[in-house]
GUVO-329008 format. One record per residue (C-alpha): x, y, z; residue in one letter. Coordinates in steps of 0.02 Angstrom, whole numbers, padded with zeros to 5 digits, always signed. Example, Ala and Ser with C-alpha at 12.3 -4.5 7.8 and 13.67 -1.06 7.14 Angstrom:
% GUVO-329008
+00615-00225+00390A;+00684-00053+00357S;
% end
This chain:
% GUVO-329008
+00877+02088+04015M;+00783+01926+04011T;+00623+01890+03910N;+00643+02046+03801P;+00495+02129+03726K;+00485+02137+03535F;+00395+02273+03443S;+00329+02236+03267V;+00293+02391+03168L;+00155+02369+03039L;+00119+02526+02941P;-00023+02505+02819T;-00138+02584+02693H;-00301+02505+02624N;-00226+02332+02626R;-00327+02243+02754L;-00319+02068+02668D;-00131+02074+02674L;-00123+02151+02850L;-00221+02008+02921T;-00098+01882+02862R;+00056+01979+02926A;-00026+01993+03098I;-00065+01806+03095T;+00123+01763+03076T;+00152+01862+03233V;+00008+01797+03338R;+00050+01614+03303Q;+00230+01629+03365Q;+00281+01523+03514D;+00343+01675+03611Y;+00219+01791+03692T;+00311+01953+03747N;+00281+02055+03592W;+00174+02197+03529E;+00115+02252+03357I;+00095+02435+03314I;-00026+02451+03169V;-00007+02628+03101S;-00150+02663+02985D;-00109+02786+02850N;-00287+02855+02813D;-00365+02688+02762S;-00542+02658+02712E;-00559+02471+02725D;-00606+02439+02908G;-00431+02413+02982I;-00479+02481+03152E;-00630+02374+03166D;-00527+02221+03124Y;-00397+02263+03255I;-00532+02290+03385N;-00610+02120+03339S;-00449+02030+03387L;-00469+02085+03567N;-00282+02069+03594D;-00206+02208+03704S;-00037+02174+03628R;-00099+02244+03458I;-00106+02435+03459K;-00198+02535+03329Y;-00143+02712+03289V;-00193+02819+03144A;-00128+02968+03045T;-00236+03126+03028D;-00216+03117+02839Q;-00126+03023+02704F;+00061+03051+02744V;+00224+03000+02663P;+00279+02821+02704V;+00427+02891+02803T;+00312+02984+02920D;+00201+02834+02943N;+00347+02724+02988W;+00402+02852+03120N;+00222+02860+03185N;+00222+02671+03215A;+00396+02679+03298L;+00341+02823+03412K;+00204+02715+03488H;+00315+02567+03521S;+00400+02520+03687D;+00487+02353+03654G;+00672+02319+03685D;+00697+02266+03501Y;+00606+02326+03349V;+00568+02252+03178I;+00481+02342+03037M;+00365+02234+02933L;+00272+02280+02776G;+00090+02227+02781D;+00128+02102+02641D;+00273+02029+02743D;+00279+01899+02877G;+00380+01814+03015L;+00425+01631+03007L;+00392+01513+03149N;+00506+01530+03291G;+00562+01708+03249Y;+00553+01779+03427F;+00602+01622+03525S;+00758+01590+03416I;+00815+01770+03422L;+00780+01785+03610C;+00907+01650+03642K;+01035+01719+03520L;+01032+01898+03576I;+01051+01843+03759E;+01190+01722+03708K;+01285+01866+03620H;+01264+02000+03751G;+01115+02095+03676F;+01188+02165+03517P;+01138+02332+03439D;+01050+02243+03301F;+01024+02076+03220V;+01032+02048+03035Y;+00939+01889+02989T;+00915+01777+02841G;+00756+01795+02740A;+00646+01723+02600L;+00577+01821+02459L;+00398+01775+02417Y;+00308+01833+02260A;+00118+01808+02250Y;+00055+01716+02096P;+00041+01827+01941N;+00135+01975+02020V;+00299+01954+01929I;+00290+01955+01738P;+00294+01782+01664N;+00283+01705+01836C;+00105+01644+01854E;+00142+01526+02001Q;+00237+01655+02099G;+00397+01598+02189F;+00488+01578+02350L;+00678+01610+02348K;+00814+01619+02478S;+00935+01759+02508Y;+01063+01639+02582K;+01200+01674+02452N;+01211+01861+02496R;+01394+01899+02547S;+01343+01965+02718I;+01308+01783+02775Y;+01489+01736+02733Q;+01431+01559+02679N;+01394+01521+02864Q;+01246+01428+02939T;+01280+01475+03121N;+01261+01650+03192E;+01413+01763+03206F;+01462+01942+03254L;+01496+02047+03102L;+01666+02136+03105E;+01643+02325+03115S;+01763+02355+02970E;+01658+02244+02859I;+01496+02329+02915A;+01567+02502+02879R;+01632+02444+02708Q;+01455+02394+02665Y;+01403+02574+02699V;+01544+02644+02593L;+01486+02530+02456D;+01311+02604+02473S;+01385+02776+02461M;+01468+02713+02301N;+01296+02654+02237F;+01333+02473+02255K;+01217+02361+02353V;+01311+02231+02454E;+01177+02200+02583F;+00990+02212+02577D;+00916+02374+02638Y;+00741+02306+02677N;+00707+02335+02859M;+00630+02162+02878Q;+00808+02094+02888F;+00853+02203+03040S;+00795+02180+03219L;+00857+02344+03299V;+00877+02377+03488S;+00785+02523+03557K;+00950+02569+03638K;+01029+02603+03469L;+00872+02688+03406I;+00874+02809+03552N;+01060+02840+03525K;+01024+02892+03343L;+00897+03022+03398K;+01040+03146+03392V;+01019+03141+03206Y;+00831+03168+03211G;+00698+03036+03164D;+00754+02854+03147F;+00675+02844+02975Y;+00726+02984+02859Q;+00733+03027+02671S;+00615+02973+02528P;+00680+02792+02553Y;+00677+02768+02740P;+00744+02589+02734D;+00891+02641+02631Y;+00938+02770+02760Y;+00898+02673+02917A;+00983+02511+02862S;+01143+02605+02824N;+01145+02715+02982V;+01124+02564+03096I;+01260+02467+02997M;+01380+02614+03020W;+01342+02662+03199C;+01309+02493+03288A;+01448+02431+03397E;+01390+02249+03399R;+01302+02169+03248I;+01240+01988+03255L;+01212+01904+03089V;+01092+01759+03095V;+01093+01667+02926P;+00934+01564+02968A;+00784+01614+02868N;+00670+01700+02996L;+00567+01822+02895V;+00478+01828+02731V;+00484+01979+02616V;+00325+01988+02515G;+00290+02050+02339I;+00099+02070+02319S;-00009+02152+02188P;-00016+02299+02305K;+00166+02321+02352S;+00302+02438+02290F;+00392+02282+02229G;+00249+02252+02107F;+00265+02421+02032Y;+00455+02401+02018Y;+00448+02234+01931F;+00306+02288+01816N;+00397+02443+01753N;+00271+02558+01836A;+00384+02672+01938E;+00276+02823+01933E;+00132+02727+02010A;+00250+02657+02139G;+00309+02825+02192N;+00131+02885+02207K;+00103+02735+02318F;+00249+02788+02433L;+00194+02972+02433N;+00371+03020+02477N;+00451+03178+02410L;+00629+03242+02448P;+00645+03412+02539S;+00649+03563+02422E;+00817+03616+02506E;+00899+03449+02457M;+00835+03459+02282V;+00900+03634+02264E;+01074+03583+02339T;+01088+03434+02221L;+01012+03511+02066K;+01173+03511+01972K;+01195+03327+02012T;+01023+03255+01982I;+00987+03184+01809L;+00834+03118+01730P;+00806+02928+01751G;+00735+02813+01885P;+00671+02895+02045V;+00740+02746+02135M;+00920+02800+02101N;+00882+02983+02146T;+00797+02928+02307S;+00953+02818+02345W;+01053+02974+02316L;+00948+03075+02438M;+00960+02936+02568S;+01149+02936+02561M;+01159+03122+02558E;+01052+03127+02717T;+01166+02999+02799L;+01325+03093+02750A;+01252+03256+02823R;+01200+03176+02982N;+01366+03094+03017L;+01473+03241+02956S;+01520+03293+03133A;+01608+03130+03168T;+01650+03060+02997M;+01681+03126+02820S;+01564+03031+02707L;+01506+03085+02533K;+01400+03000+02401P;+01489+02960+02241N;+01395+03083+02131Y;+01483+03027+01973D;+01427+02847+02004R;+01247+02906+02032Y;+01250+02995+01869R;+01320+02843+01778L;+01175+02744+01847L;+01051+02870+01774Q;+01144+02880+01611I;+01137+02693+01585C;+00957+02682+01640A;+00901+02816+01515V;+00997+02734+01375F;+00927+02565+01418A;+00752+02634+01402D;+00803+02712+01237L;+00869+02547+01175I;+00708+02462+01228N;+00605+02600+01140K;+00507+02627+01296K;+00373+02762+01304R;+00441+02931+01352D;+00623+02871+01326A;+00657+03001+01194E;+00614+03158+01299P;+00714+03088+01446A;+00860+03060+01332Y;+00855+03237+01259L;+00848+03311+01438E;+00991+03198+01490L;+01099+03249+01346K;+01074+03431+01384S;+01141+03401+01565L;+01292+03293+01532L;+01463+03360+01541T;+01575+03347+01389E;+01672+03212+01477K;+01515+03116+01517E;+01452+03123+01340W;+01618+03073+01270R;+01643+02927+01393E;+01468+02863+01409Y;+01340+02954+01306G;+01412+02938+01135E;+01457+02754+01150P;+01285+02711+01216L;+01201+02817+01082F;+01297+02716+00949L;+01238+02559+01036K;+01062+02617+01024T;+01076+02650+00842V;+01167+02489+00798E;+01072+02360+00909T;+00957+02252+00800P;+00775+02245+00851E;+00786+02065+00904V;+00930+02098+01029D;+00865+02259+01106R;+00805+02180+01269T;+00962+02086+01302A;+01073+02231+01258V;+00975+02352+01371A;+00994+02230+01516Q;+01181+02219+01492K;+01187+02409+01490V;+01102+02413+01662L;+01210+02276+01732Q;+01370+02359+01672S;+01354+02485+01818T;+01379+02344+01947G;+01257+02434+02063S;+01161+02269+02104H;+01287+02122+02096P;+01204+01967+02032A;+01182+01833+02167V;+01097+01664+02142A;+00936+01648+02244M;+00885+01466+02255P;+00704+01422+02236N;+00609+01338+02372I;+00481+01212+02309K;+00304+01214+02369G;+00127+01269+02333D;+00116+01443+02409F;-00050+01533+02369S;-00021+01662+02503T;+00114+01709+02630I;+00021+01607+02761L;+00061+01455+02661D;+00245+01494+02680V;+00221+01525+02864F;+00138+01358+02889Q;+00254+01253+02778Q;+00430+01323+02793V;+00531+01301+02950K;+00681+01408+02991P;+00850+01326+02995I;+00892+01321+03179N;+01070+01276+03225N;+01054+01322+03409L;
% end
């Protein structure tokens, strides 16, 4: 395979202003054998007209018949792609200069791996993150998956599978965002035996872990090649601004009734994020059950929910009291004795001035998201296009 074709999946919904920037970061690359699949999820802001105005046959516009869950829209975009390698971008994300040309050389050099896990930057638009009026640009370079390397390397399968086992244990040791992963169509086709490539309420949680488990050859490229955006219209905005309910409405994703029924004795009140993580891992375990015995750590999931509910109670958040009462009624005697009672005493004893800090420590005590330093990159970045124009990927070819 020479000059491979790259497919950029761009699902969108009523975010034309952001979509135009994401598309620009693709069109201004120095490599031409690519396509963009814009899957329009029932938008009303003229996305089709904009795509037609570009008059670029490499950019395909497809649309859903109605507003569908984000997982369905992602699969709709994938269905219409025909590239050799596929990357999923959110419409508030972008590629950095040289993305295709750098990766084209590296995948050929390393025998066309099943997928490539790249370095990335995290960009927050101004005034999106609380108390961050100027926004920020940060690097993921200290994540353990990069092994403090600057050059590309093949990831050992034992390490890759351990990452998935950590995910099953509700501990994040690599980033699940699909922007990090350039996936071969060969691997995607291989995974059709399990159904759609994107599954569960959190399709990135599922897909990132299934490729990490099933891929035979994984190339890690630490160079920063993509930008993960947090805009006023992204799920990240809802997450960082404590508006999870609005964020879930934005995703429009619901678990199957069958899975909810199966896990009803496991599920606890608390963040939908953790419960969707549970659903993703349960889906993965079921799909791989014929070849491997995997099982989510239900006790760890419940601990995350317990700590989250008590953190809200300590912070005196709205609706924390009803969630606490429901949680208490569902805990086992052992859970109440080991976690509930000590956390309740902490809630009662914490001085008002210390509540925010204590609540944060309660959340961090689970170890679900190990703290990793993310260095700031200086610059004046009003939009993600400023990042594209000013930041060059580290290229050690």
